[in-house]
Steps between C-alpha positions, in 0.01 A plus 500: 500500500729516806563869432127572479444310824772708665362823351153429640610355837307593814761458775588842639870578550619858497524776242852544364406808297720800580327836477707727272726209422602422141182306418279773646677779315478299177123460546460874568704575187274272294200681641642839400589374151142381457366840603731680256396266218129554569532878524722535193376226268144405583180643364152395606470138390228247581741218411754626755224544758382142452856369537541691827160378619580136422833513685345665807207260523714193426742600775217516751348170389834319535564656841162403646523153349823454698342632820202266461712195423772566759262627773784731605346767731198494274278716720756748634715542187330329207189712442485771231472776760828690479494837322711380209314172455172688473664755269643224279161330467316826428764624256514163326122497456498865397769457236382170357128583493546878459312582822562866581428509875716191556789670320454813708494331839765246401747752356475740795540224758747328271745785454505570874524134595741381232755774569484430875524123456788511252702746706443306823395144410346286774543139390382168634764296689636288215845471350518605134371368266143467621167569334405769755815702423465469123130582524569799725739672262317412177173618650636827634709581192206449266273689740746790492521498121123465464439794733752716314334405171150584626598831658762637261421337163128436504463810724201376695327778693291488815167676509372626836278193514800271430703666775217454751464133405873439540517679836194313631638170370841567655369601841255210519786267410730637770235491772402146401863385502561663838214299650577180306870504593430537869248214490719239327852636568584582138657820367322570172555853378759529781218636712622321814881510479730718293740299277774757564441527875394866502186561706489160668527661845184702441155400618349272232214742430738797467726298270201397287371856471845622392514235225152601380596870500822436308322291237228764454766767456678287240175450308438876492858550380457234231179665385683833468780329307257333261309825438826682430606229257164524324533879479854477360389257230206724408734799467737299279213396272394866466860602429540252214145542366 
């Protein structure tokens, strides 16, 4: 009971997590092992999809339960408005309920966001162990694996209509977060301040437009990658037919 109380504490301290330290490298190694396993061993499986969906959704439920109970920066940090949180929710719904458009949006945002977050984690100011740290890495690892599964195993493909929906959704999100952040002083989507410091000297509008442009370019790249993967799989099926 004392351990659980400590794990779910709400008194901020400082983050003792060292980027590219032993713990970080171990987590990255686990992430890579999971990718290799999925690519080499997994076939399309509804059971596996449901397991991934349950983990993703449970992680989010536990995280927001803590934010609600602790009241720790509930408005500025505790809303499901970061890229990866939205991607986790959409991917979890998509995998568990087999919703195609949710998988598509979630896996594209998820692969971009999970790789970025795992390589350069931005953690809440708590000494390990804390629920936010555990939730962060579980959520992003399973988001990474889920995205890899959807794109490279299930081989989901975007139609022109899907691509338009995702681009509209993404740009509306970024514009909304730009306005919302400047109203309440939050940094959802990192649309106000860069977590790595690059671009923070720019005019806020210029910085926001650059983030939007980069994300749109990444979506186009992901679409090209997914189409190529689909084409490769089709060619393999013809070869072995």
